[in-house]
N, C-alpha and C positions, 0 to 999 in steps of 0.2 A: 572220610568222605571226599571224593574228588570234585573239584570245581567243574561246573558245567554238566554234571551227572546228577539228576534228581535223586534224593535219598528215598528209598521205598520203605514204608512202614510195615510191609509184610515180610521183610527179610527173615525175622525170627521164625516165621511159619514155614517158609518154603526152602530155606537154605540149610536145613539140618542135614548133616552128614556129607555135604559137598566138599570136595577137595579144593586146595588153593589154586589148582590149575583152571578152575572154572570161575575165577573171580572176575574175569573180563578185562584184565590188564593187558593192553596192547603190546605186541611183540615187534621190536624194531628190526627190520632187515637192512643192514648197512654193510656195503662191501668192504669197508675198512675194518669191520669187526669180524664177522664170520659169514661165509657164503656170499651169493650174489644178490642182485636186486638194486633198485635205485635207492640212493642214500636218503634217509629222513622220511621214508614212506612206510606207513603202518599197513602191514598186510591184513591184520585183524582189527579193523577199526570198530569201536563200540557202536552197536546198533542204537537207534533212538529208543529212549525209555518207553516201555509199554506198561500200562497200568495192570495191576493184578486182575481186575475185573475183565478187561479186554482179553488178557491172556487166557483166562479160564473160559471165556465165551468161545474163543477159537478152539480150545481143547475139546469143549463139549460138542461143537459142530463136527470136528474130526472124529470124535468117538461115535456120534450118531451115524456118520457116513460109513465108518468101519463096521458098525453093527448091521446096517442095511446091506452092505456088501457081503458080509458073512452069511446073512440070511438067504441071499441069492446064490450063495455058493461060489462067489468069485474069488474070495480069499478065505484062508483058514482062520477061524476065530482064535485070537490069542488066548493062551492059558494064563492062570495066575489070578491074584486078587483083583477085584473090580475097582476101578478108580471112580470116585464119586465127586460131584462138583461142589459139594458143600464142605470142602476141606476135610472130608472124612478120611482121606488117605494120609492126612497130616496127623490126625489125632488118634485114629483107631486102626487096628488090623482086623483080620477076619473074626477074631474072638472078642471084638469090641474092647480091646485094651489099648491104652495110649502107647504109641510107638514112636520111634525115631527121636526120643528125647532122653536126656540124662535123668538119673533118678531124682536129683534135687529139683529139676524142672518139672518132672511128673508130679512130685509132691506139691510144688508150688501151684500147679494148675488144678490139682484135685482138691486141695484144702480151701475151704471157704468159711464164711461166718457161721454157717450151720455147725460145722465141726468145732469152731471156736466156742460156741455156746455149750456144746457137750463137754469140752475141756473145762469150761468155767464151772459147770455143775459138778464135775469130777473134783475140781480143785477145792471148792468149799466143803464138799462132803468128805474129802480126805482129811481136812482139818478137823471136822467133827469126829471122824474115825480115830484120829490121834487122841482127841479128848477122851473118847470112850475107852481106848486101850490104856491110857494113863489112869483113868478112874479104876479100871480093873486091877492095875498093878498096885496102886496105892490103897485100894480098899475104900476110898472115899467116893461116894456116889454123888457127883455134882453134875451129871448129865442124865437126861431122860430119853431112853431109846424111843419111846412112843412119840415124843415130840419130833425127833429126827425123821421118823417114818412118816407120820401124818403131815409134817411140814412139807416134805418133798411131794407128797400126793396132793396137797393143797395147791402148790405151785403148778403142778401138772394140770389140774382142773382150771385154774385161773387163766392159764395161757390159751385155753380154748373157749374162753368166755367173750362174747361179742362186745360187751361193755368195756371189758379190760383191753381188748384189741383196739377199740375206739380210742381209749385213753393213751395207749402207747403210740399210736399213729399220730395223734394230735400233738403229743409231746415231742415228736421227731422234727418239728419245725424249729430248726436250729441254725446257727450261722452257716453260711454257704461253705466255709472251709471244712466243716464237719459233716455235711449232709450225706456224703457218700457212705461213710462208716455207720452213721446212725440209721440211715434208711436200709442199708444192708442188714444191720442188726435186727431191725424191726421186721423186715420181710422174712428173714430166716430164723426167727425166734423159736421156730419149731424145734431147733436143736436143744434149747433149754427145756422144752417140753419132754423131749426124749431122754435127756440126761436126768432130769428130776424123776421121771417115771421109773427108770432103771434103778436109780439109787433109792427111791422110795421102796421098791421091791426088795432090794438088798437089806435095807434097814428093817423092813418088816420081818424078813426072815431071821435076822439077828435078834430082833426083839422077841419073836415068838420062841426061838430056841434058848434065849438067855433068861429074860425076865419071866416069861410065862412057863418055861420049863420047870421053874421052881414051885409053881403053884398048880401044876397040872392035876394032881390028885385031889386037892381041895376045891379047885374051881375048874372043872373040865370044860364047862361051857365057854369060858374065856379063851382057853387054849384052842378049842374046836373052831370058834369063829375066826381066830387068827390064822389057822391053817386054811380055812375056806377062803380067806382074804388073799393069801399067797397064791392059791390055785387060780383065782380070777385074774390077778395081776400077771402071772406068768402066761396065762392064755392070751391076754391082750398083747403082751410083748412079742410072743412068738408069731402071732398073726400079723403084727405090724412090721415085721422085718421087710426090708425093701423088696426082696424077691417074692415073698409071700403076698405082700400087698399088691404088687403088680399082677401077679398071676391069678390070685383068688381075691379080687377086689371086693366082690359082693360078700364073700365070707368074712373078710376083714371088717367090712362095715357093720355087719350084723353082730359079730363077736364084740367089736369095739363098743358098740352102743349098748347091747344087752349086758355084757360083762361090766361096762362102766357104771351103769345104773346099779348093778348088783354090788359092786365095790362100795359105792356110797351107802347103800342100805346096810350091808354087812358091817362096814366100818362104823356107822352110827351105833348099831346095836353093840358092837364090840367095845367101843369107847365107853358106853354107858355101863356095860358089865365091868370094864376095866377100872372105872372109878370106884366100884364097890369094894375093890381090894383095899382101899384106904379108909373104909368105914370101920369105926370101932363099935363094939357091941352096945355100949351105953350112949352112943351119939343120938341126939334128937334128930327129927326130920329136917329141921332148919340147918343143923350142922352138916348133915349128909348132903343137902342141896347146895350148901356153900362150897363143900369140897368138890362136888360135881361141876358146878358152874365156874369154879376158879381154876379148873384144869385147862391147861393150854391145848392139849390134844382135842378136848371137847369143842372148843371154839374154832379151832382150825378145821375140824370136821364139819361144823355148821357152815363155815364159809365155803368149803368145797362143795357141800351139798346144795347150798343156795346158788352157786355159780353154774351148777349143772341143771337143776330142776326149774329154774326160773323161766326157762324158755317155754314151758308148758302154759304159762300164763300170759305170754306176749305173742300168741299165734293168731293171725288174722285168717278168717275163713272166707274164701272167695268162691261164690256160687256162680257157675257157668262162666268162667273167664273167657275172654275173647281170644281165640287162637286161630292162626292161619298158617298155611304153607306158602311161602313166596315163590316157589318154583314147582315144576312138575316132576322132578326126579326124586322127590322124597328124601332129601338129604338134610334139610334145614326146616325148622319151624320157629315161629315167634308167638309169644304169649304176652298179653297185656294184663297188668294188675293195677288196682287202685293204689295210690300213694297215701297210705294211712298215717296216723300219728305214731309217735315214738319210733323214730328211725326213718326219716324221709330218704327216699332213694335220691342219690346225687352222684355226679361223675366220680368214678373211682371206687364206688361201693359195689357190693354184690349181695344178692338175695338168695335165701335158702327156701326151696319150695318142696312140697311133698304131695302125694296123692292118697296116702294112707296114714299119715300122722306118725309113721315109724321110720320110713326110709326117706332121708332128706338129701337133696342135691343142691349144690351152689352154682349160681350163674351170675355173671357180671350184668349190671344194669346197662342195657344197650341204648335205649332211646327213652328220653324223658320228655313227655308231651305237655303242652300248655294246659290240658284239661285235667291236670293233677293225676296223671297215670304214667306208668313207665312200662317198658317192654324188656323181655329177656329173649335172646336168640340162642337156640341150642342146635348143635349139629349131631349127626348120628355117630356118637363116639363110643357108645356102650349099649347094653341091653335096654336099660331104662329109657335112654333118649331115643333109641330106635323104635321102641314100642310107643312112646309118646308121639313121635312124628307119624307113625303109621296110623294111630288113632285120629290125629288131627287131619291127616290127608284124606282119610275115609269118611270124614264128617262126624266122628264120634269122639270128641274131646272129653276129658274127664269132667263129670258134672260138678264136682267140688274139688278145690285145691286148697292147700294150707300154705300160708306164707308167714314166715317169721318177720315180725315188725322191725326188729333191730337188724339193720343192714350195715355191717362193719366195712371199713375200707379194705381194699385189696392193694396189691403192689402198685397198680396204676395210680393210686392216690399220690404217690411220691412225684408224679409228673409236675405238680404245682411248684416244685422247688427249683425248676430249671427254666432258663429263658427260652431255649429251643431244644426240642428232642426229636429223635427219629423213632417212630412207632412201627415196628415190623409185625405183621400179622399174616398168618397163613390160614386160608379157609374161613371158618366161622370164628376164628380168633380175632376178627375185626370187631366183635361185639364190645369188648371193654374200651375200645378206642372211640366208638361212636359218640358217647355222651360228651367227650372232650371236644370233638369236632363240632357238635351242635352248640354247646354252651361256650365255645371259644375260651376254654379255661387255660390253654397253653398254645404256644407257637409250635405246631407239629408238622413234621414231614412224614407222610404215611407211605409205607412200603407194604402193599397188599398183594400177596401171591395166592392165586386161586385159579380155579378152572371155570371159564365162562361165567364171569361175575354176575351179570344181569340174569342169566337163565337160572343160576343156582341160588342167588340171594335176593332177587327181586329189585325193582326199580327204586323203592324207598330207601333201602340201605345203600345201594350203589350211588344214588343221587347225592346222598350225604357225603360219601367218600370222594366221589369224582368232583364235587364242587369245591373241595379243599384246594387252595391255590398251589400248595406244595405237596406233590404226591409222586409215587412211582407205582404204576399198575402193571403187574406181570400176569398174563393169562397163559397158563400152562398148555391150554388147548392149541394156541397159535404160536406161542413163543418157545415151546419146548421145555426141557428140564431146567429149572431155575438154579442159579447160584445165589441162594438166599443170603449167605454170609457176605459174598462179594457185593450184592445189592445194598446190604445194610451198611457196610463199611464205606462204600463209595458215596452213599447218600450222606453219611456222617461227615465225610471230608468235604463234600461239595457244599453242604448247607451250613458248615461251621456250627454244628450242634454241640450241646453240652453232654448229652447222655443218649443211650439207646434203650428202648423198652420193647420186649418181644413177647408175643403170645403165640405159641406154636407147640409142636410135640416136644417131649423131653429131650430127644437127641439133638434136634436143631437148636433148642434153647441153650443147652449146656455147651454145644459146639461154638455158638456165637459168643457166649460169655467167656469161653476160654480163648477165642480169637481176640476178643477185646482186652483180655488180661495179658495175653502173651504178645505184647507189643513193646517197643523200646521204652525205656524209662522216660517219663514225661509225656508219652503219647498214649498211655493206657486209657481206655474208655470206660466210664461208668455204664454198666449194662445190667438191666433188671429183667428178670424173666419170671413167668408164672411157674410156681411150684405147688406142691401139695399144701403148703401153708399160706398161699397167697389168695 
């Protein structure tokens, strides 16, 4: 680093592939060396340092002028890939693949705690697999395949249990030196859910083919229920693949829910039938009951079933909830619910609501009112939300809605562990930030990017955000195309914050997280974003 030239923290992002001739080192033109010119005068003096944000603003303005000129026919529109303002040209090419980075750097940017959880599940299951192979080689059966299979399925169910999510979030209040790693692990614990589900299916297949293959003729009912169990598990895994979940989200949700319930029912029936294999003909009823209730797979199945079906008993029925549309363009609506017992809505939590008791949707608690009520704000992001906004805007809201009383924390709950944070929100993503602004739970600098804030989101929400003393409001209707990543990083540097939280679309979320991760050592930023598991 040269003295007098500020060091930019964006160099790893924008200088990939540049040659040494573009390093900005001045060239001396001295007559005593080579050529003419005045001695000691730099022909290429370094220009004043320009921030990354300002540079990209200029680029965006030039790009807009070029597009306007091309539309008028003044100049020919250049060919080639489009350059985007949110560092898209740094991370992605036309095929949405990371480019301009070495392989190790690509791997570093793509790998996260979600993948680490999958590797952790793979690690401990490989150890179990080694024990199983050893037992087969020695002929000594000191492992039980049913326990391995059901144990992984039990972990899969527990990681989607609201009470268990409560527990792990509250346990993440750790020393500040470890908060980044623990919070990351908690937010992306869905990786353990995925790993345990896949390995539970693998173990179930081995168990059905090995243990039950020996008794298929004597006890066909045990073998058949095992095969049905594999069918349901494979169906859930196939529909939960990222590309399938994104493209066929409604199908994934129905399959995951219906097949999930079926897995628990079939597994319970199968385990009861499985324990009958250990009954002797002269056993009394008490001895048979003792063998059944002393079986580890039986109790693990009971725990998994209880973690799934308990929600049916903690549902609050809300008749004629108050719903309104804060704008006239039908893009956002707000619904108010009573704050009942067993899971009070608080900043950082989210509520699951439904109109038919089958299809459930999660929304962050947006506004907590003094009259023991809270609101959720939903934007038109899918079929369900569009239909809801249409019904509310036409004066026909649902007559009855169902609300789960347990409201687990989301990723915004980790905001309590930092002295000052930057909260980046695009559009209706401001909803999870609102309760923190109202309750003053943290020192927050808000970066809200939206179009015509007051017209789209109403005065109530805008007054809450605009009254925050530290904020950056970007209106795309008047300010043009935003450089959301540049706004976030600039706000972080200027406010001396500790972390960044972002609620936006998946692309911008991952792009900002990679931009925060791909900074010089010692300057990397803790960045938390909304995911499927948050």
